[in-house]
N, C-alpha and C positions, 0 to 999 in steps of 0.2 A: 599489467590490467589498465585497461582505458581509466579515465577519471572525468567525471564533471563537476562544473558548479552550479550549487543550489541556492541561489539568491545573489544579492550583491556584498555580503559579509566574508564570503571567501569558506562557504562549506564546501569542501571538496570532497566528493565521495567515487566511489567505483559505478563505473557505467550500468551494471545491473548488480539491485541490492539483494537481498533475503529477508522475503517478507516470514516472519514464524510464527504467525497466528496457529495455534492448534498444536504446536510443540510441547508445551505443558500437558495437555489433556492424554497423549501418545502413552502409549502402554508402556514402553521403553523411552525410560528419559534418558538412558544413559546412550541410545541410535541417536537421539534429536541433539544432545552434547556433542557426539560426535559428527553429526550432519554439519552443525551449524561452525566445528571447529576447521573441518574440511573444506566448508566453505571461505573460510578466513585464509587458512592455507593457499587456497587457489588464487587469491587478491580479492576475493570481496571484503569490502571497507565498510559496507552501509547494510545495517541490521534492524529491524523494522519489529517490536513489539507494541503492544498496551497493558496496563492495569487491569483493563476487561479483560484482556483473556484470561480464562481462568475461572475468578478473577487471581490476579497475583502470581499464578503456578507459572505462567507463560516468562514473565521477568526474571523469575528466579533460576528458569531454565537457562536462558540466555544472559544473564549474570554469570552463572558457574561456567557455563561454554566461555563467555569472551573473557575473564580474568584474565587469560595467560597472552592476551592482545591487547590487552590496554595500552593506549594512545596510538594504538595501531589501527584503530575501528572506530566509527562511527553508530553511538546506539542512538536510537529514535524510539520515544515510547509516547502516550497519549493518556489525558486525563479528560475527564468531562461526563461522566456517569455518574449515578447518583449510588456510589458506592460505599459501603462503612468501610474508613481504613484501618478498622482495628481487626474486625472478622471476615471482610473480603465479601460481606453478604450484598448481593447486587438489591438495591431498593424498588429497582425500575425506573425507567427513565433517566433524562440528563439533570447534573449539577456541575454547573462552572462560576458557583460562586468564589469568592476570594479565596476564603477561608477553606471550602472544600479541597482548591486547587492546592492551596499551601501544604495541606494535610497528605495528599495525594502524594506532591512531589518528596517531602521527607519518606513514605515508606519505597517509593521507584528506587529514591538513592540508596537504600540499605538493601532491597530485591537485587538490584542492578550492581551493585557493589563497584558503586563509583562513588567522585566526589561533585560530578556537574555530570547533569544530563545536556547529551550533544545536542538534542533535536525533539524541542518542548513541543508537539500538538494537540489541540484542544480537538476531541473524539467528534465531534458533533455539536452546534453551533446549539445557544441555551438560549432560546428565547425568553426566558424570563429573568437574563443576566446582558446588561448592556454592554456590545462587544468592547468597548474603553474600558470597563473593567476588568475584565478578560484579560486584555492586549495589556494593559496597567500592571496589574498583577504579573505576568509575565515579566516583564519589561523589568518590575522592581526582583523577579528571583532572579532575572540575568544579572542585575546589578549585584546582587549580592555571590553570583559564584556558583547557584545552582541548577542555572541552565546557562547553553551557549546561544542556541538560534529558538524561533519561535517558527510552530507551524499549524497550518489549520486542515482539516480532514473533511470532505463534502462541503465545505463553506460555499455558499453562492458568493456574488462579485459584489453586491453591498456590503454582507460581513466581510468581504475582503477587504475592500477599500476601507473601512471603518479601523481595522483592529492595525490593518498599514498603517495609517494616519500617526497611531499611538506608540508600537513598535514593530520595526519594520519585519515583516512576514519573509521570511527565506525558502518556506516550501511549501505548497498545498498538494496532502494526500486527497484521491478520488480515485473513484475507477473510469477506466479508460483504456480501450483495445477495438479492436477489430467488430466487436460489435456492441460496444458502449461507445458512440463517439460523441455524445452530448454535449461534453466538455469545450467541441471544437466551437459550438456556436458563438457565446461570452466568456466563457474563464478563461480559454488558453491566452485570448486577444489581451485581457485584461492583467495576466500573468505577465506578460511580454512586455507591453507597458510599464507594470512596476519592477520588473527587473526579478520575480518570485520564481523558484523552480518549482516542477511536475514533476510529483511522485505518482504514476499508476501503479494504483492497486487492482489483482486479480487482472492484468494484463494477458493473461490467458484466459480468459472468462469462466474460472471457479474451474479451470479444467479443462471445458468443452472444445475450446479452440485446437485443444492437442490433436484430436479427430481420434482420441482413444475411447468415448463416452459417445452411446448411442442410446438410442428408445428403448432400448432391450437391458440397461444398465440397471443395476439393484444398487442403491446407496446404503450404508450401515445405520441403521434405525436414529444412530447420533448427527446422521449428518446435516448439516444445515440445507444443503442443498433438497432436503427433500419439502423445504418450505417455501424454495424460491420458484414462483411463480414460472419463471423460464426454464426451470428446469423439471416441469412435468413431464409425461412422456408426447402427449401430443406436440406439446413445444419442440421436445427436441426431436421428434421426427419433423417437424416443421423447418425447424435450424439446421437441419443436417447439409443444406443447400451449400450453405455458406462454408461449412465446412470440408465438403465435398471440392468445392472449388479452391479453397485454399490449399487441398491436399493436391491438386492440380499441378500449379504454383510450385507448390515445395519438392514435387518430383522433376520438377524440371529443372532446378536449381539444385538437386542431390542432396536437400535440406530435410529437416522433420517440419511438419506444419507448425510445431511451437516457435521453432527459430525465426519462420517468417515473421508471425505476428509479431515476436520480440523485436528481432531486427526494422520493422514498419513501422514499431512504437520510437526505436531508438532513431530512423532517420525523420520523424517528424521534427524535432527541434535538437539542439545540441545540448537543453538545459532541461530534459526529461530523463530521469531516472527508473524504469519499471524494477519493480517489487516481487518476482514471481514467487511463489512458495512450492516447496515439496517436502516429501519425507524419503525422498531415494535418492543417493548419492548419486545414479546412473543420469538422472532428471535434472540434476543441478549441474553436471558436466554438459548432457545436453543445451543446459537453458545457457550456460554459457558462451558455448558454441555461436549464438547468435552474433556476438560480438563481431566474429570474425567474417562474418556475411553480409557480403557489399550490394545492396540493392542499387541497380542501376535507376534513372528519374521514370524511364516507360515503365519498370517494373511497379514502383512506388505507386505510381499512379493508376498500373491494370490492379493492382491489390486494393486502394481506396477505392476505385470504381466498383468491384466486386462487392467490397465491402456497403458503398453508400447505395449501390442498387438493391439490396436487400434488405428487407422487412424483418428485425428480427421479432420473434413470437414471446411474446409473455413480458413483463417487468421484470428489471433485475435484482429486485430487491419485494419481501413482502410488506403489503399495503403499511404497516405501522413503520417498516425502516424508510419507506419511500419517504414518509413524512417530515423525515430528521434530514434529509438529504437537498441541497441547494437552498439554506437560511439563509 
């Protein structure tokens, strides 16, 4: 398995990670544990979760699944929502006050069955708490041996700079894919300047770039995509043009659309580590196949052009979530 470094502090992970969001809510907990272990057995060493997923249930599943692989894998989790640390009740909004962070981490350690969190992210920037206080709290947790590396999620360039000045940031996690290229404008240049790794979530556009979703697809009533403007029926119909172009390129390479989308991301920078999620072992194997897919410079440019010349219809999040991104 190819390895990559996130940040300058030597955080080495597999070139593709596994996004584990949704595993705690899955009907078959045992199947999700088997999937996570299957990923580890295939050489994946980077697993992503958060206290907000569930809340709490996701970390519990990830902790149980990876207990036999302690010392061989890197687990990333996130604090930052206003969640009661005892009951798991989400009070709404964000909360990165130092006391809340410390309480959250104590729960994370128990649920993940670890003594130290490998990569501790702030899930969303809290406008009511100075970034210096957040970074300082994580710095203290690192000194106490309760965390190893500091990360941010969906943060803007100002927040990244302020955090990095207090405690070096190893990784930024934000949405980035062929139909969400906003980070290229100012975030990626800043990460390169500061030596911070990039972890794209939703690298397959929440499944749309796989080519297995179209305007007629019906989502389960609990599926978050029902609330995403980009997944309205009209938007899916319009956005199908990008997927069709991607499929043409994939067919030419003897690959799947998902593999092309992931290989393109992997080719952008050597410090980019996408974390596609899946609940199916065959999809996991398909995604890992992207690691052996080599794109020529001309092909990378062709894919980039196909993406940049296309205007994606619809926002990537509902309005209330968009307000939390890029702070």
